[in-house]
N, C-alpha and C positions, 0 to 999 in steps of 0.2 A: 668871730672864734673865740670860745673860752674852754676852760677845763685844764689842757696841761700848760707846763710852762715850756715856752717854745723860748729853743734857741736857735740865730740866724748860722746858715755854713753855707757856703757860696765856691764855685770851682769857676776861677774867671782866666778862660784862654785868649789866645789872640781873636780868635772866631765868634764864640760864642760866652755869653756868660752863663753856666747854672747856681739855679738859689733852690731851697729847700729848707726844713725845718726839723729837728731833732726835739724833743722831747727829754729836757731837761732830766726828768724821774723815773726814766725809764734805765731797766738794769743794763741793758744795753743800745745802742744806736741804733734809730729807725729812723730811714727817711722817709719823711709827710712833703706832700705839696710840690715834689721837683719843679720845676719850671726853667727850660731853657732859651734865653734871648740870644739873638743875634747884635751881636755886639755893634754893628753896623746903625743900627739903628736908635744909639744912645749915645748923646755926647761924652758923658765919663762913667765909671763906675758907680756913681754916686748916683747920677739920674733912671741909672735902668738897678739899683737895689732900693732905691725908693717907690720903681713901678714895681715890681717884687712883693711889696711889704705892702703897699695899697694896694694892691691886688688880693693878696690871700690877710688883710685887715688885721695884723700883728704888730706890736709894737716890743719884738724883743729886749730882752736887756744886756746879754752877751752874744759876740758872735766869733765864729771863723771862717776866715775870706782866705783862698787859695789864689795866687797869682803868679803868672807865668813871669816872674822876673824874681832879682833878687831883693830881700825885704830885709835887707840890714841895713837900712837908714829910714829918717819918715820921709822924707818925700821918694815914694815909691812910681818907677815907667816903667810900664808893660814892655818887654821885648819885642813884641807884635805885630801893637795897637796904639794906635795914638792914644791912650789915654795914660794921666800921669797924676798924682793925688795925696795928699799930706796926711798919713796914719791918723797922726789927733783928729782935722779936720774930720776927717768919714768918719771917727767914732763918733762926731757930735752932733756931724748933719744929719746922722741916722740911731742918733740918740739913747746910744750904747754907753751902758758903763763900764766894760770890755771888752776891746777889742784888739782879736787875735790874729797876725798877718804868718802868712808861710808858703814857700813855694810851691806852686803848682804841684810838682814830681814829688817835693818832702809831703803832701797830703798823702799821693799815693801810695807813698813809699809807706804811711803812717796805717794803710789801709790794710797792708798784705798781710798780718796777724789776723785782722778778723774778716777775710775773707771766708766764705764756704767753699767745700769738694766743688759743688756746683758754677762757681763763679771762674774758674782757670779750669785751661784746656792744657795738659803736660803733653809738651814735644820732644822732651827727655826725662830721662826717670818715671816711679811708677808714683802715677796719679794716687792723690791723697795722702802720700808719706810727709812728717812732719816737718814742720817749715825748717830748717839748716840756714841758720846765720855764719858770716855777712851775706846779704842780698841784695845783687842787683838789681835795682829799680830802672830801667829806661822805655821810651816809646816814641813814634814819630805822631804828631799831628801838626798843625799850624807848626810849630815846631819840637825839638829834641827836648825830651826832655830825659835827664839820669840825677838820681838820688842813692841812698846805699841806707840799710836799714842792717845797725847791727844789734846785737845780742840773741837774747833768745827765751823760750818761753816762761822758763824758772826767771830769771834772771831780771825781765823785763827787755823789751826794743826800746832803743831810742835810735832817730834820722838824722842821717848827713846830709843838706840839702848842697847842693851842688848845681856849675853849669859846665858839666861835663861837654852837653851835649855841642860847645862849639870852640872844642878843643880841634887842631887842624886835618882836614881831612887826606886822610893814606891811601891814594890809589892804586890798584894792582892791576896792572896790566893795559891794555891801550881805549880802550872801552872806556876806562873809568879815567886813564889821563883825556883822555878828547872831554869827559865831562868836569874832570878836577881844573885845566886849561881855562872851558867855561865860565866857570864862577867866579876865579879867580881875575876874568876879564872884565865883570861883570861887577864883581862886589869886593876887587882888591885881595881879598883871600880867601879861599874854599876850607869849609868846617863841615864840617860832618851833620851838623842842622841843614846845610845847605842842602844837602843831597836828601837827608834823613826826616824831608817833612813832605805835606802835601803838595807843596807846589815844588820844592824838590822834586817829586816824583815826575811833574809836568815839565820840568826842566831836562831829565833822565828820558825821559820817550823823547822830547822835543830836538834833542841832540842826539840821539844816537839814531834817528830819524833821518836827518840831516848833517853828515859827517862833513860836507863842505861848507855850511854856515857855520857850523861849529866852528872849525878853525880859523876862522874867518871874525868868530866874536859876534857870528848874527842866527837868533835862534826867531822862527817865528812858526804861526799857526801851530800853539801853546795847546793842550787840552787839558779839562779841566781832569784833575788827580782821581774820582769818580768814575767818570769815561774809561782812561787808562784802565784802572781796576776792572771796571766791567769788560772793557773790549779784552782784557786779559783771560778773565773768566768763562768767558764765550769760547774762547780756544781758536775763533778764525782771525783776529789780527796779531799778524806773527811781531810787526814793530811792538803793539800793546806789550805782548808776552815778554819778548824781550826787554825792554825795561822795567817791568816790574820783577822778571827773575832780577836783575841787573841790580834794583831796589832790594831783594832781600840776601843779595849776594856780601852787598854793604853794611847792611845790619847785619847778618852772620861776623863779619870781622870785626863791626865798634861794638856788640854784646860782647864776643872774645875779650878784646880788651878792655872793656869796661871791668869784666869780670877777673881778670890780669892784678890789673889796678887793683881791687879794692879785696881782693882775699876774698874772692864768695865763693858759695858755696852752693847756691841756689841764683839764678836769671830771672826776674822777671819780666814779661814784658807786654806794656799799658800803652793806651794814646788809640787816640781812637781811625787809625787807619789799618793797623794789621788786625786786629780779629774780625776784617769782612773778610779773609782769603787764609784763613789757617790751614786749609788743606795746601793747598797753592804752597806757601811756605815752607810747609814738610817736605814738600817733592823736590827743595830749591835746593840751591848749592849755598843755604844758611848754613846747613852742621858744615857741612864740611869747609865754608869759610870761619866758622866759630872753632872750631881746633884747629886751624891750620895756625899754629902758634910754636912753632919748630919742637926746641925741646920739650914746652908742654903743654903739648897736646894730647899727652898721657894724665897731666892735673885737669885738666877741661873735661877731658871723658866723665869724669863724677858729678862734673857739674849740673844739676838739675834745671833743666829751662822749665817754663810753662808759660802761657799767654794768658792774660788777667782777661775775667769776659765780663766781668758785672759790668751794669749800665752808668754806673757813677761811683767808680771807687777813690778820684775826687773826692768827691762829697762825703763818703763815709768815713775817710782819711782825716777830713776836717773836722768829723765829730769827735773822733778818738780823740784827734790831738788835742781838743779844745778843753777835754775832759783830763786831762794829761795836764795839760800847762796850764790851768785856769780851771784848780777846784771848786766844786761848789763850796761855801760856805755851812757849815754844819746848823742842821735845822735845831 
């Protein structure tokens, strides 16, 4: 390949490693040559990244890589994948001059101001309305990501990376208490991420299908999250619909809590799970639980809520962040 000066962008989750290139000289970031590689096929992030670069035949000098973990140290360990690396060694092994590392949902937050109306579905509030900050960005995938976007179009935007997905789960009602007891028995504590992720949906489904085993800390016959979603949407499997409905209700509670903590005027829901069942989410108890905050229900009434449907928001956000954090030298 020749021509454009390409930069590497990547979004590394617990299940897949997504890579792409972006033209350093284009007026706005345009993602090209995007590939998604299954993490299980590679021993490390370095191996996956090198495979991608060898495949596209490009040697970039700059890169922005978003990873599902905190990025405040030289040694990085992914939260939901047994990969670790040193940022300096990764930079050198990939032949880079500059490497920017971001939290994966920090990257999604960077993408929000660059999204087009076609990239989102409005759950509450007028579609296409101007973005109002602060913005809470959260969503379930392999884990539960949470970030905050502050500022405005006129003043500029800034991202606050967080590990908000790991706060303690606050169950409401008997079903959720049962889920919390099972999670605590298996993991020592119940966090929001343990419920609001792909594996969490599988566990919710199994716990609610077998209350007796759940009480004893034993759950078998786990179904894959994609199977639970598919069965729930088909409408014939009552247990699957019950599990997905509970998942949506908990997501509403957590989104409302995050919006209060951030003082958010907008909530953006991302991740690989929710875009698959937006109509189901809309008809679920999500909105009711989002607003169920006592004296602050009226405050949350005016918060806009959207689901991000862009195919690669993490890659887009990495490209945006790379331009802001590592500006190109003047020609």
